[in-house]
C-alpha positions as CSV (number, residue, x, y, z in Angstrom):
1,M,6.2,10.1,13.9
2,H,6.9,7.0,11.9
3,I,4.6,6.0,9.1
4,L,5.0,2.7,7.3
5,F,3.4,2.3,3.9
6,A,2.7,-1.1,2.2
7,G,1.5,-1.4,-1.4
8,G,2.8,-2.2,-4.8
9,G,2.8,-4.0,-8.0
10,T,1.6,-1.0,-10.0
11,A,2.3,2.7,-10.0
12,G,-1.4,3.1,-9.1
13,H,-0.7,1.7,-5.7
14,I,2.8,3.2,-5.3
15,N,2.4,6.8,-6.4
16,P,-0.4,7.7,-4.0
17,A,1.8,6.4,-1.1
18,L,4.7,8.4,-2.3
19,A,2.5,11.5,-2.7
20,V,1.3,11.2,0.9
21,A,4.8,10.5,2.1
22,G,6.1,13.6,0.4
23,Y,3.2,15.7,1.8
24,I,4.0,14.5,5.3
25,K,7.7,15.1,5.0
26,E,7.1,18.6,3.6
27,R,5.1,19.5,6.7
28,H,7.0,17.3,9.2
29,P,10.6,17.0,8.1
30,D,11.5,14.9,11.1
31,A,8.8,12.2,10.2
32,K,10.2,8.8,9.5
33,I,8.8,7.2,6.3
34,S,9.3,3.5,5.7
35,Y,7.8,1.2,3.0
36,I,7.3,-2.5,2.6
37,G,7.0,-3.9,-0.9
38,T,8.4,-6.7,-3.0
39,A,11.8,-6.8,-4.5
40,Q,10.7,-7.6,-8.1
41,T,8.1,-5.0,-8.8
42,L,8.0,-1.2,-9.4
43,E,8.2,-0.1,-5.8
44,A,11.6,-1.6,-5.4
45,R,12.9,1.2,-7.7
46,L,10.5,4.1,-7.1
47,V,10.6,4.1,-3.3
48,P,14.4,4.1,-2.8
49,E,14.6,6.8,-5.5
50,K,12.6,9.1,-3.2
51,G,15.0,8.3,-0.3
52,Y,12.6,6.3,1.9
53,D,13.6,3.2,3.8
54,F,12.5,0.2,1.8
55,Y,12.0,-3.3,3.1
56,T,10.9,-6.4,1.1
57,I,8.7,-9.4,1.7
58,D,8.1,-12.3,-0.7
59,V,4.5,-12.6,-1.6
60,A,2.6,-13.7,-4.7
61,G,-0.9,-13.0,-5.9
62,F,-3.6,-15.6,-6.3
63,Q,-4.8,-16.6,-9.8
64,R,-8.6,-16.6,-10.1
65,K,-8.7,-18.6,-13.3
66,L,-8.3,-22.3,-12.3
67,T,-5.9,-24.0,-14.7
68,P,-3.4,-26.6,-13.7
69,Q,-0.5,-24.0,-13.8
70,N,-2.5,-21.5,-11.8
71,I,-3.5,-24.1,-9.2
72,A,0.3,-24.8,-8.8
73,N,1.0,-21.1,-8.5
74,N,-1.8,-20.7,-5.9
75,I,-0.3,-23.5,-3.8
76,S,3.1,-21.7,-4.0
77,A,1.4,-18.4,-3.1
78,V,-0.1,-20.0,0.1
79,K,3.4,-21.2,1.1
80,T,4.8,-17.8,0.4
81,A,2.1,-16.1,2.5
82,V,3.1,-18.1,5.6
83,T,6.7,-16.9,5.4
84,A,5.6,-13.4,4.5
85,S,3.6,-13.1,7.7
86,K,6.6,-14.1,9.7
87,R,8.8,-11.6,7.9
88,C,6.1,-8.9,8.4
89,K,5.9,-9.6,12.1
90,D,9.7,-9.3,12.4
91,L,9.8,-6.1,10.5
92,L,6.9,-4.5,12.4
93,K,8.5,-5.4,15.7
94,E,11.8,-3.9,14.5
95,L,10.3,-0.7,12.9
96,K,7.6,0.1,15.5
97,P,5.6,2.4,13.3
98,D,2.9,4.7,14.6
99,I,0.6,3.7,11.8
100,V,0.7,1.3,8.9
101,V,-1.0,2.5,5.7
102,G,-1.9,0.1,2.9
103,T,-2.4,1.4,-0.6
104,G,-3.4,-1.8,-2.3
105,G,-1.7,-4.6,-4.2
106,Y,-1.3,-8.1,-2.7
107,V,1.8,-7.0,-0.8
108,S,-0.3,-4.9,1.5
109,G,-2.4,-7.8,2.7
110,P,0.0,-9.6,5.0
111,V,1.6,-6.4,6.2
112,L,-1.7,-4.9,7.4
113,K,-3.1,-8.1,8.7
114,T,0.0,-8.7,10.8
115,A,0.0,-5.0,11.9
116,Q,-3.6,-5.4,13.1
117,K,-2.7,-8.6,15.0
118,L,0.2,-6.8,16.7
119,G,-2.0,-3.8,17.7
120,F,-0.6,-1.2,15.4
121,K,-2.9,1.5,14.0
122,T,-3.9,0.7,10.4
123,A,-5.4,2.5,7.4
124,I,-6.0,1.8,3.8
125,H,-6.5,4.0,0.8
126,E,-8.4,2.8,-2.3
127,Q,-7.6,4.7,-5.4
128,N,-10.3,3.2,-7.7
129,A,-14.1,3.4,-8.0
130,Y,-14.1,-0.4,-8.0
131,P,-11.9,-1.6,-5.1
132,G,-9.2,-4.2,-5.4
133,I,-9.4,-7.5,-3.7
134,T,-6.8,-6.8,-1.1
135,N,-8.5,-3.6,0.1
136,K,-11.8,-5.4,0.0
137,M,-10.4,-8.0,2.4
138,L,-8.8,-5.4,4.7
139,C,-11.5,-2.7,4.9
140,S,-13.6,-4.1,7.7
141,D,-10.7,-4.5,10.2
142,V,-8.5,-1.4,9.6
143,D,-8.9,1.6,11.8
144,R,-9.4,4.0,8.9
145,V,-10.6,3.6,5.3
146,M,-9.9,6.3,2.8
147,L,-11.4,6.3,-0.6
148,A,-10.5,8.3,-3.7
149,M,-14.1,8.1,-4.9
150,K,-17.3,7.8,-3.0
151,E,-18.5,5.2,-5.5
152,A,-16.1,2.7,-4.1
153,E,-18.0,2.6,-0.8
154,K,-20.9,0.5,-2.2
155,Y,-18.4,-2.4,-3.0
156,L,-16.9,-2.5,0.5
157,K,-18.2,-3.9,3.8
158,I,-17.0,-1.1,6.1
159,N,-17.9,-0.8,9.8
160,K,-17.4,2.9,9.9
161,K,-17.8,5.9,7.6
162,P,-14.9,6.2,5.2
163,Y,-13.0,9.4,4.4
164,I,-13.3,10.6,0.9
165,T,-9.8,12.0,0.1
166,G,-9.5,11.9,-3.7
167,N,-6.3,10.6,-5.1
168,P,-3.1,12.0,-3.7
169,I,-0.9,13.7,-6.3
170,R,2.9,14.1,-6.0
171,Q,4.0,17.6,-5.3
172,E,6.3,17.8,-8.3
173,L,3.3,17.3,-10.6
174,L,1.4,20.1,-8.9
175,N,4.3,22.5,-9.2
176,I,5.2,22.0,-12.9
177,D,4.2,24.7,-15.4
178,R,2.4,23.8,-18.6
179,E,5.3,24.3,-20.9
180,T,7.7,22.2,-18.9
181,A,5.1,19.4,-18.7
182,R,4.6,19.5,-22.4
183,K,8.3,19.2,-23.0
184,K,8.5,16.2,-20.7
185,L,5.6,14.5,-22.5
């Protein structure tokens, strides 16, 4: 079994993917876990620290407030999106995952869209009660939608019933005793 995760920018997108990856590896030690993110954000450090294969694409988010600088940034983001799709296609053909799971953040958009076009199974997990833009865009086309909170469903245009999963928590957080946790804090 090979699972490819895509998501990033913030720990809120990365840590749920790492929690699920850890859960899978605990139950299926032979499972292959890979991750696609960007080189300049938090996932570039957190994912390799956990020992998972990490691949990068260059993507940029779109700015919603229209200022001259943001318009220039958005033009650059469109150009980057074209090259990101090509890189995603090459990576997906090379990696051949059994499923591609997006956990949000703009990096997951081109990865999951390309995976869908190539016929890979896809899923997203939304961690918030109010979904992010990328997951809103992806939710109607993926094979599975997982939500941390039922409330998020009303903001999404989903073709099938979502799975309410809660937010995945890394095993090391579940296994820590109160005194050790207090010392770490």
